[in-house]
C-alpha positions as CSV (number, residue, x, y, z in Angstrom):
1,T,112.5,89.3,109.5
2,G,111.2,87.4,106.5
3,N,113.5,89.2,104.2
4,A,116.8,87.8,103.0
5,V,119.7,89.1,105.1
6,A,123.4,88.6,104.6
7,I,126.5,90.1,106.3
8,L,129.5,90.6,104.0
9,T,133.2,91.3,104.8
10,A,134.7,94.6,103.6
11,N,135.7,92.7,100.4
12,S,132.1,91.8,99.7
13,D,132.6,88.2,100.6
14,F,129.8,86.3,102.4
15,E,130.3,86.0,106.1
16,W,126.8,85.1,107.3
17,Q,123.4,84.5,105.7
18,N,120.0,84.1,107.4
19,Q,117.6,81.2,106.6
20,A,115.5,83.4,104.3
21,F,118.5,84.2,102.2
22,E,119.5,80.6,101.8
23,T,115.9,79.5,101.1
24,L,115.4,82.3,98.5
25,Y,118.5,81.5,96.4
26,Q,119.1,77.9,97.2
27,T,122.8,78.3,96.2
28,T,126.0,79.5,97.8
29,S,128.6,81.9,96.5
30,H,131.9,83.3,97.7
31,S,131.3,86.9,96.8
32,F,128.1,89.0,96.7
33,L,129.5,90.5,93.4
34,D,128.6,87.2,91.8
35,F,124.9,88.0,92.5
36,A,124.9,91.0,90.2
37,S,122.5,90.3,87.4
38,S,123.9,93.1,85.1
39,A,126.8,95.4,84.6
40,E,124.6,98.3,85.9
41,E,124.0,96.4,89.2
42,L,127.7,95.5,89.5
43,E,128.5,99.2,89.1
44,I,125.9,100.2,91.8
45,I,127.4,97.7,94.2
46,T,131.0,98.7,93.5
47,N,130.2,102.5,93.9
48,S,128.4,101.8,97.2
49,I,131.5,100.0,98.6
50,L,134.0,102.5,97.2
51,N,132.0,105.6,98.5
52,K,131.0,103.8,101.7
53,H,127.4,104.9,101.1
54,S,124.2,102.9,101.5
55,V,122.3,102.2,98.3
56,N,118.7,101.0,97.7
57,Y,117.9,99.7,94.2
58,E,115.6,97.3,92.3
59,T,116.7,94.5,90.1
60,Q,115.7,91.2,88.6
61,R,117.3,88.0,89.7
62,L,116.9,84.4,88.6
63,I,115.1,82.8,91.6
64,Q,113.8,79.2,91.3
65,N,114.2,79.3,87.5
66,Q,112.2,82.5,87.2
67,N,113.2,86.1,86.8
68,K,111.7,87.9,89.8
69,W,112.0,91.5,91.0
70,V,113.8,92.1,94.2
71,Q,114.6,95.3,96.2
72,C,118.1,95.3,97.5
73,M,119.5,97.5,100.3
74,L,123.3,97.6,100.6
75,T,124.6,99.3,103.8
76,P,128.3,99.6,104.6
77,I,129.0,99.8,108.3
78,V,131.9,102.3,108.6
79,I,134.2,102.6,111.6
80,D,137.1,105.0,111.6
81,N,136.4,105.7,107.9
82,Q,137.0,102.0,107.1
83,I,134.3,99.5,106.1
84,F,133.8,97.0,109.0
85,K,131.0,95.0,107.6
86,I,128.4,95.3,104.8
87,I,124.8,94.5,105.4
88,V,122.7,93.1,102.5
89,I,118.9,93.0,102.8
90,E,116.7,91.9,99.9
91,S,112.9,91.9,99.6
92,D,110.8,90.0,97.1
93,I,108.7,92.8,95.3
94,E,107.5,90.7,92.4
95,N,103.8,91.0,93.6
96,Q,104.2,94.7,94.0
97,K,105.6,95.1,90.5
98,Q,102.8,93.0,89.0
99,A,100.2,95.1,90.9
100,E,101.8,98.3,89.5
101,L,101.5,96.8,86.0
102,Q,97.9,96.0,86.6
103,I,97.0,99.5,87.8
104,R,98.8,101.0,84.8
105,K,96.9,98.7,82.5
106,Q,93.6,99.7,84.1
107,R,94.5,103.4,83.8
108,D,95.3,103.0,80.1
109,E,92.0,101.2,79.6
110,I,90.2,104.1,81.3
111,Q,92.0,106.6,79.2
112,L,91.0,104.7,76.0
113,Q,87.4,104.7,77.2
114,A,87.6,108.5,77.8
115,N,89.0,109.0,74.3
116,E,86.2,106.9,72.9
117,I,83.6,109.0,74.7
118,E,85.1,112.2,73.5
119,K,84.9,110.9,69.9
120,Q,81.2,109.9,70.4
121,R,80.4,113.4,71.8
122,D,82.2,115.0,68.7
123,V,80.1,112.9,66.4
124,A,76.9,113.8,68.2
125,I,77.7,117.5,67.8
126,E,78.5,117.2,64.1
127,Q,75.4,115.2,63.4
128,R,72.9,117.7,64.9
129,N,70.0,116.0,63.1
130,E,70.6,112.9,65.2
131,I,71.4,114.6,68.5
132,E,68.1,113.7,70.2
133,N,68.4,110.0,69.3
134,K,72.0,109.8,70.7
135,K,71.6,112.1,73.7
136,N,70.5,109.4,76.2
137,A,73.2,106.9,75.2
138,V,76.0,109.5,75.4
139,E,74.8,110.7,78.9
140,T,74.6,107.1,80.1
141,T,78.1,106.4,78.9
142,I,79.5,109.5,80.5
143,K,78.0,108.5,83.9
144,E,79.6,105.1,83.6
145,L,83.0,106.7,82.8
146,Q,82.8,109.0,85.8
147,A,82.0,106.0,88.1
148,T,84.9,104.1,86.6
149,Q,87.2,107.0,87.1
150,K,86.1,107.4,90.7
151,K,86.9,103.7,91.4
152,L,90.3,104.2,89.8
153,I,91.1,107.2,92.0
154,E,90.1,105.2,95.1
155,S,92.2,102.3,93.9
156,E,95.3,104.5,93.4
157,K,94.8,106.0,96.9
158,M,94.9,102.5,98.4
159,A,97.8,101.5,96.2
160,S,99.8,104.6,97.4
161,L,99.0,103.6,101.0
162,G,100.1,100.1,100.4
163,N,103.4,101.3,98.9
164,L,104.0,103.5,101.9
165,V,103.4,100.6,104.3
166,A,105.7,98.4,102.3
167,G,108.4,101.1,102.4
168,I,108.1,101.5,106.2
169,S,108.4,97.7,106.6
170,H,111.5,97.7,104.4
171,E,113.0,100.6,106.4
172,I,112.7,98.5,109.5
173,N,115.4,96.2,108.0
174,T,118.1,98.8,108.2
175,P,118.3,99.4,111.9
176,V,117.7,95.7,112.5
177,G,120.7,94.9,110.2
178,I,122.9,97.4,112.0
179,G,121.8,95.9,115.3
180,I,122.8,92.4,114.1
181,A,126.2,93.7,113.1
182,A,126.7,95.5,116.4
183,T,125.8,92.5,118.4
184,T,128.0,90.2,116.3
185,S,130.9,92.6,116.9
186,L,130.1,92.8,120.7
187,L,130.0,89.0,121.0
188,S,133.3,88.7,119.2
189,R,135.0,91.2,121.5
190,T,133.5,89.6,124.6
191,T,134.8,86.1,123.5
192,D,138.3,87.6,122.9
193,L,138.3,89.2,126.4
194,L,137.1,86.0,128.0
195,E,139.9,84.1,126.5
196,L,142.4,86.6,127.8
197,F,140.9,86.5,131.2
198,S,140.8,82.7,131.3
199,S,144.5,82.5,130.3
200,R,145.4,85.3,132.8
201,K,146.8,87.4,130.0
202,M,144.3,90.2,130.3
203,K,145.8,93.7,130.8
204,Q,144.0,96.8,132.0
205,S,144.3,98.2,128.5
206,D,142.4,95.2,127.1
207,L,139.6,95.9,129.6
208,D,139.6,99.6,128.8
209,N,139.4,98.9,125.1
210,Y,136.6,96.3,125.7
211,L,134.6,98.8,127.8
212,T,135.0,101.5,125.2
213,T,133.8,99.1,122.4
214,T,130.9,97.9,124.5
215,K,129.7,101.4,125.2
216,S,129.8,102.3,121.5
217,A,128.1,99.0,120.5
218,T,125.3,99.3,123.1
219,Q,124.7,102.9,122.1
220,L,124.4,101.8,118.5
221,I,122.1,99.0,119.4
222,Q,119.9,101.2,121.6
223,S,119.6,104.0,119.0
224,N,118.6,101.5,116.3
225,L,116.2,99.6,118.5
226,K,114.6,103.0,119.3
227,R,114.4,103.8,115.6
228,T,112.8,100.3,114.9
229,G,110.2,101.0,117.6
230,E,109.3,104.3,116.0
231,L,109.0,102.7,112.6
232,V,106.8,99.9,114.0
233,K,104.6,102.5,115.8
234,S,104.2,104.4,112.5
235,F,103.5,101.2,110.6
236,K,100.7,100.3,113.0
237,R,99.1,103.7,112.4
238,V,99.3,103.4,108.6
239,S,98.5,99.8,108.1
240,V,94.7,99.9,107.9
241,D,94.5,96.9,105.6
242,E,96.5,94.8,108.1
243,M,94.2,95.6,111.0
244,T,93.2,92.2,112.5
245,D,91.1,93.1,115.5
246,S,87.9,91.2,115.9
247,M,84.4,92.5,116.6
248,R,83.2,92.5,120.2
249,I,80.8,94.3,122.6
250,F,82.5,97.2,124.4
251,N,81.5,100.2,126.5
252,V,82.1,103.3,124.4
253,R,82.8,105.8,127.3
254,E,85.2,103.4,129.1
255,Y,87.0,102.5,125.9
256,F,87.4,106.1,124.7
257,G,88.8,106.9,128.1
258,E,91.3,104.1,127.7
259,I,92.3,105.5,124.3
260,F,92.9,109.0,125.7
261,T,94.9,107.5,128.6
262,S,97.2,105.9,126.1
263,L,97.8,109.4,124.6
264,D,98.2,111.0,128.0
265,A,101.8,112.0,127.5
266,K,101.1,114.0,124.3
267,I,97.9,115.4,125.9
268,K,99.7,116.6,129.0
269,E,102.7,117.9,127.1
270,N,100.4,120.2,125.1
271,E,98.2,121.1,128.0
272,I,95.0,119.9,126.4
273,S,91.8,119.1,128.3
274,I,89.6,116.2,127.2
275,H,85.8,116.0,127.6
276,I,83.8,112.9,126.7
277,D,80.1,113.6,126.4
278,C,78.7,110.0,126.2
279,P,76.1,108.2,128.3
280,E,77.7,105.6,130.5
281,D,75.4,102.8,129.4
282,I,76.2,102.9,125.7
283,A,77.8,99.6,124.5
284,I,78.1,98.6,120.9
285,Y,79.1,95.5,118.9
286,S,81.9,96.7,116.5
287,Y,85.6,96.9,115.9
288,P,87.2,98.5,119.0
289,G,90.6,98.7,117.2
290,A,89.1,100.8,114.4
291,F,87.7,103.3,116.9
292,A,91.1,103.4,118.7
293,Q,92.8,104.4,115.5
294,I,90.1,107.0,114.6
295,I,90.3,108.7,118.0
296,S,94.2,108.5,118.1
297,N,94.6,110.0,114.6
298,M,92.1,112.8,115.1
299,T,93.7,113.7,118.5
300,I,97.2,113.8,117.0
301,N,95.8,115.9,114.1
302,S,94.3,118.4,116.5
303,I,97.6,118.6,118.5
304,V,99.8,119.0,115.4
305,H,97.6,121.4,113.4
306,G,94.7,122.7,115.6
307,F,96.8,123.7,118.6
308,K,100.2,124.5,117.1
309,L,99.6,128.2,117.8
310,K,97.2,127.9,120.7
311,E,97.7,126.9,124.4
312,N,95.2,125.2,126.8
313,G,93.2,123.7,124.0
314,Q,90.1,121.5,124.5
315,I,88.9,118.4,122.7
316,T,85.3,117.3,123.1
317,V,83.9,113.9,121.9
318,T,80.1,113.7,121.8
319,V,78.4,110.3,121.3
320,R,74.8,109.4,120.8
321,I,72.8,106.4,119.5
322,I,69.7,107.2,117.4
323,D,67.7,104.7,115.5
324,N,70.4,102.0,115.7
325,R,73.0,104.4,114.3
326,F,76.2,105.6,116.0
327,F,76.7,109.3,115.9
328,M,79.9,110.9,117.0
329,I,81.3,114.5,116.9
330,F,85.0,115.0,117.5
331,A,85.6,118.8,118.0
332,D,88.5,121.0,119.0
333,N,88.7,124.7,119.7
334,G,91.9,125.1,117.8
335,C,92.9,127.6,115.0
336,G,90.4,126.0,112.5
337,M,90.9,125.6,108.7
338,P,90.0,127.6,105.6
339,Q,87.4,126.0,103.3
340,D,90.0,125.0,100.7
341,V,91.8,122.9,103.4
342,V,88.5,121.4,104.6
343,Q,87.8,120.1,101.1
344,K,91.2,118.4,101.0
345,V,91.5,117.2,104.6
346,F,90.8,113.6,103.8
347,N,93.0,113.4,100.7
348,P,96.0,111.1,101.0
349,F,99.4,112.8,101.6
350,F,97.7,116.2,102.1
351,T,99.1,118.1,105.0
352,T,99.7,121.8,106.0
353,N,102.7,120.8,108.1
354,M,105.1,118.6,106.2
355,Q,107.6,118.6,109.1
356,A,105.1,117.1,111.5
357,G,103.4,114.4,109.5
358,T,102.9,112.4,106.3
359,G,99.4,113.6,105.5
360,L,98.0,110.1,105.8
361,G,96.3,110.4,109.3
362,M,92.9,111.7,108.3
363,N,92.9,109.7,105.0
364,I,93.3,106.6,107.2
365,V,90.3,107.8,109.4
366,Y,88.3,108.3,106.2
367,N,89.0,104.8,104.9
368,I,88.2,103.2,108.3
369,V,84.9,105.0,108.6
370,N,83.8,104.4,105.0
371,Q,85.2,101.0,104.2
372,K,85.6,99.1,107.5
373,L,82.7,100.6,109.4
374,Q,80.5,101.3,106.3
375,G,79.7,104.8,107.6
376,E,80.2,108.5,106.6
377,I,82.4,111.3,107.9
378,I,82.3,115.0,107.2
379,C,84.5,117.9,108.3
380,E,83.3,121.4,109.3
381,S,85.7,124.2,110.3
382,E,86.2,128.0,110.2
383,I,89.3,130.0,110.8
384,D,89.8,130.8,114.6
385,N,86.7,128.7,115.4
386,G,88.1,125.2,115.7
387,A,87.2,122.1,113.7
388,S,84.7,119.3,114.1
389,F,84.4,115.9,112.5
390,K,80.9,114.3,112.3
391,I,80.7,110.5,112.0
392,D,77.6,108.5,111.2
393,I,77.9,104.7,111.4
394,P,75.2,102.0,111.1
395,L,75.2,99.5,114.0
396,I,74.8,95.8,113.8
397,N,73.4,93.5,116.4
398,S,75.6,91.1,118.4
399,P,75.3,87.5,117.3
400,E,75.1,86.5,121.0
């Protein structure tokens, strides 16, 4: 990990630091308590250790002669109600803080513009004898304000997505830190047992204790590795901005088949049939990774929402090329949606099932289609009559 990581003793003394920690602070200290930049932070650290609870907080530290914002996660590792180790993971969030300040500043500027427009409209109403002369200017200014507000809304949507991705990335550090602590403990116990074995002092009770410890440590490592894998998988789904796949020519029918094959476990588990209506000779020059995320997200959306109360569902993907434009319809025969849900389906964090998702899946699809592929997507649905998503994307010719 690129984050600063340290392992402390139960008394908060430093036991181990990674390279990122040493590079970030370029100094050494006996106790982590010395890193507290304020009495408030010192109290947070002390309470975390006393209560044996993890804590996640933001603070400013003096780094390379500059005050910078960092996010700190303090995680006590408790065994038999006693602190065994303390994991410290710190992330540099200075850029995020500056971005938040910039967005807040832009929002204030927009609000000031809105207030100014309202004043101009009031003046226009009061001065009725001049309303015809000012009408065009006021209408033009209102249109500019609406366009600016729309841009701000889109900017805030992407900022929220960026914060979620950063949060998921930070969450990965917790199971990784626990895994590091568990492997360190396992290595220590193995070394002790090896010394007893080499000196022929090993007893059966030593071996029994070692096996018990090993089993617990490996279970801890396995569970945290599994958690890490789940977080990484979620991160890949959410991180649209970090998509780095390149453009290439690919056969649409074959590639869509490969995507559904990767989702085969979920498709079979929910007894869903897939039908791809696409001519076999359609090949396009575009981003295959973008289409993989579109198909995956919409399939999961159908499984979680469309087929939650219906068995033996069907998903149909229809593809055609007309006038150098790519047209695709993704349709299911699920339970459908009321019109108020259809209007919000692409909004970030909107979901009708909070227990099954974050509400970002279809917003990510919307952003990929509109921003990355420069196309359009619309949703049509009725209650008990399934849902369909129509996508229209302009194609570009291969440079070859």
